[in-house]
C-alpha positions as CSV (number, residue, x, y, z in Angstrom):
1,X,-144.9,-25.3,49.7
2,X,-143.1,-21.9,49.9
3,X,-139.3,-21.4,50.4
4,X,-137.9,-17.9,50.9
5,X,-134.2,-17.1,51.4
6,X,-133.9,-14.6,54.3
7,X,-130.2,-14.2,54.6
8,X,-126.9,-15.6,53.4
9,X,-123.2,-15.3,53.8
10,X,-121.3,-13.5,51.0
11,X,-118.8,-15.7,49.2
12,X,-115.9,-13.3,50.2
13,X,-116.3,-14.5,53.8
14,X,-115.6,-18.1,52.8
15,X,-112.7,-17.1,50.5
16,X,-111.2,-15.0,53.2
17,X,-111.3,-18.0,55.6
18,X,-109.5,-20.1,53.0
19,X,-106.9,-17.4,52.3
20,X,-106.3,-17.3,56.1
21,X,-104.6,-20.6,55.9
22,X,-102.1,-19.5,53.2
23,X,-102.0,-15.8,54.0
24,X,-102.9,-15.1,50.4
25,X,-105.2,-12.2,51.0
26,X,-103.4,-10.2,48.3
27,X,-104.8,-12.5,45.6
28,X,-108.5,-11.9,46.6
29,X,-110.8,-10.2,44.1
30,X,-113.5,-9.4,46.6
31,X,-115.7,-12.5,46.0
32,X,-115.1,-12.4,42.2
33,X,-114.1,-15.2,39.8
34,X,-110.8,-15.9,41.5
35,X,-112.4,-16.2,44.9
36,X,-115.3,-18.3,43.4
37,X,-112.7,-20.7,41.9
38,X,-110.7,-20.9,45.1
39,X,-113.8,-21.9,47.1
40,X,-114.8,-24.6,44.6
41,X,-111.2,-25.9,44.3
42,X,-110.5,-26.1,48.1
43,X,-114.0,-26.9,49.3
44,X,-115.1,-29.3,46.6
45,X,-112.3,-30.6,44.5
46,X,-109.7,-30.9,47.3
47,X,-112.4,-32.0,49.8
48,X,-111.5,-29.5,52.5
49,X,-115.2,-29.2,53.0
50,X,-114.9,-27.6,56.5
51,X,-114.1,-24.3,54.8
52,X,-117.6,-24.4,53.4
53,X,-119.0,-24.1,56.9
54,X,-118.3,-20.4,56.8
55,X,-121.1,-20.0,54.4
56,X,-124.6,-20.1,56.0
57,X,-128.0,-19.7,54.7
58,X,-131.3,-18.9,56.4
59,X,-134.6,-20.0,54.9
60,X,-138.3,-19.5,55.7
61,X,-140.1,-22.7,54.7
62,X,-144.0,-22.8,54.7
63,X,-146.6,-25.3,54.0
64,X,-144.7,-28.6,54.5
65,X,-146.1,-31.6,56.5
66,X,-145.1,-32.8,59.9
67,X,-143.8,-35.9,58.2
68,X,-141.3,-33.9,56.2
69,X,-140.4,-32.0,59.4
70,X,-139.3,-35.2,60.9
71,X,-137.1,-35.8,57.9
72,X,-135.5,-32.5,58.4
73,X,-134.8,-33.2,62.1
74,X,-132.3,-35.9,60.8
75,X,-130.0,-33.2,59.4
76,X,-128.1,-32.5,62.6
77,X,-125.9,-29.7,61.4
78,X,-128.8,-27.3,60.9
79,X,-131.0,-25.2,63.2
80,X,-134.7,-25.0,62.9
81,X,-137.4,-23.0,64.7
82,X,-140.9,-24.4,64.0
83,X,-144.4,-23.0,64.3
84,X,-145.6,-24.1,67.8
85,X,-148.6,-26.4,68.1
86,X,-148.9,-25.4,71.7
87,X,-149.8,-21.8,70.7
88,X,-151.3,-22.1,67.3
89,X,-153.8,-25.1,67.3
90,X,-156.5,-22.6,68.4
91,X,-156.8,-21.7,64.7
92,X,-158.9,-24.8,64.3
93,X,-161.3,-24.1,67.0
94,X,-163.7,-21.9,65.0
95,X,-163.5,-23.7,61.8
96,X,-166.7,-25.4,60.6
97,X,-166.8,-29.2,60.3
98,X,-164.2,-30.7,57.9
99,X,-165.6,-33.3,55.4
100,X,-164.2,-35.3,52.5
101,X,-166.9,-33.6,50.2
102,X,-165.1,-30.4,50.4
103,X,-161.4,-30.7,50.6
104,X,-160.5,-27.1,49.7
105,X,-160.9,-25.9,53.3
106,X,-158.9,-28.9,54.6
107,X,-156.1,-28.0,52.2
108,X,-155.2,-24.9,54.2
109,X,-154.2,-27.3,57.0
110,X,-153.1,-30.5,55.3
111,X,-150.5,-31.6,52.7
112,X,-152.4,-34.0,50.3
113,X,-150.6,-37.0,48.6
114,X,-153.0,-37.4,45.7
115,X,-153.8,-40.8,47.0
116,X,-157.5,-40.7,47.6
117,X,-157.8,-42.9,50.7
118,X,-154.8,-41.4,52.4
119,X,-156.1,-37.9,51.9
120,X,-159.5,-39.0,53.0
121,X,-158.2,-40.3,56.3
122,X,-156.1,-37.2,56.8
123,X,-159.3,-35.1,56.5
124,X,-161.1,-37.3,59.0
125,X,-158.1,-37.0,61.4
126,X,-158.2,-33.2,61.0
127,X,-162.0,-33.3,61.9
128,X,-161.2,-35.4,64.9
129,X,-158.7,-33.0,66.0
130,X,-161.1,-30.1,65.6
131,X,-163.6,-31.9,67.7
132,X,-161.1,-32.4,70.5
133,X,-160.2,-28.8,70.6
134,X,-163.9,-27.7,70.7
135,X,-164.3,-30.0,73.7
136,X,-161.8,-27.6,75.5
137,X,-158.9,-30.1,75.6
138,X,-155.6,-28.3,76.0
139,X,-153.4,-27.8,72.9
140,X,-150.7,-29.8,74.6
141,X,-153.0,-32.9,74.8
142,X,-154.8,-32.2,71.7
143,X,-151.7,-32.3,69.5
144,X,-151.4,-36.0,70.1
145,X,-154.3,-36.2,67.4
146,X,-152.3,-34.5,64.9
147,X,-152.0,-36.2,61.4
148,X,-148.6,-36.4,59.9
149,X,-150.0,-34.4,57.0
150,X,-150.7,-31.4,59.2
151,X,-149.0,-28.3,57.7
152,X,-146.2,-26.5,59.6
153,X,-143.7,-23.8,58.9
154,X,-140.2,-22.9,60.1
155,X,-137.2,-20.9,60.0
156,X,-134.2,-23.1,58.9
157,X,-130.4,-22.2,59.0
158,X,-127.8,-24.5,57.4
159,X,-124.1,-24.1,56.3
160,X,-123.0,-24.9,52.8
161,X,-121.2,-28.2,53.8
162,X,-124.4,-29.6,55.4
163,X,-126.6,-28.1,52.6
164,X,-124.6,-30.1,50.0
165,X,-125.3,-33.2,52.0
166,X,-128.9,-32.4,52.3
167,X,-129.3,-31.7,48.6
168,X,-127.4,-34.8,47.6
169,X,-129.5,-37.0,49.8
170,X,-132.9,-35.4,49.5
171,X,-132.9,-34.7,45.7
172,X,-132.5,-38.5,45.1
173,X,-135.3,-40.5,43.6
174,X,-135.3,-42.7,46.7
175,X,-136.2,-39.7,49.0
176,X,-139.6,-38.8,50.3
177,X,-141.5,-37.1,47.4
178,X,-142.3,-34.0,49.5
179,X,-138.7,-33.5,50.6
180,X,-137.5,-33.9,47.0
181,X,-139.7,-30.9,46.1
182,X,-138.3,-29.0,49.1
183,X,-134.7,-29.8,48.0
184,X,-135.4,-28.3,44.5
185,X,-137.1,-25.2,46.0
186,X,-134.1,-24.6,48.4
187,X,-131.7,-24.9,45.5
188,X,-133.7,-22.6,43.3
189,X,-133.8,-20.0,46.2
190,X,-130.1,-20.0,46.7
191,X,-128.2,-16.8,45.2
192,X,-127.3,-17.3,41.7
193,X,-123.5,-16.8,42.4
194,X,-123.6,-19.6,45.1
195,X,-125.5,-22.3,43.1
196,X,-122.2,-23.6,41.4
197,X,-121.2,-24.9,44.7
198,X,-124.3,-27.2,44.7
199,X,-124.8,-28.2,41.2
200,X,-123.1,-31.5,41.6
201,X,-125.3,-32.4,44.4
202,X,-128.7,-32.0,42.7
203,X,-130.1,-35.1,41.2
204,X,-133.6,-33.7,40.1
């Protein structure tokens, strides 16, 4: 799994939005310590979390399963653009047969759980999908054979308020193991001067 931060909003934008309410622009230090403290005080301590929506983050996420993708879709206040199976399943057509005796090639396409029988069945499902594609079945129909473990990638945009919610829920021990790993990687990818806004959310 790979997570790359592509773009983010500077802290000064959020601080400026907060200072709009009190017209206290003269107290700004251009995103410095005073503005950082203001954002934390108003957005976190005073719970005016709507002010955190002025901070936005854009990530490129690669190598997650479609099972995890479904979990991401439950976070409504985020936007995601996902690798299309309609246009990309052809990548399997020219592959040799997949077998459980050689899992390395299958790992290019599948997220493994380290549960032998689950991973074995995922490889078999991948091979069945390959066979369907070789038969000339359209991608739109063939994708109904996709295993949940099939890898995908996406661009994901989310604001700080929603990201706090995501990190709080998805770093929990009760969350899906794969999304817990994603939550940690997303936190690690954040700019160092933004992490203080999310430290209280992380449970890993």
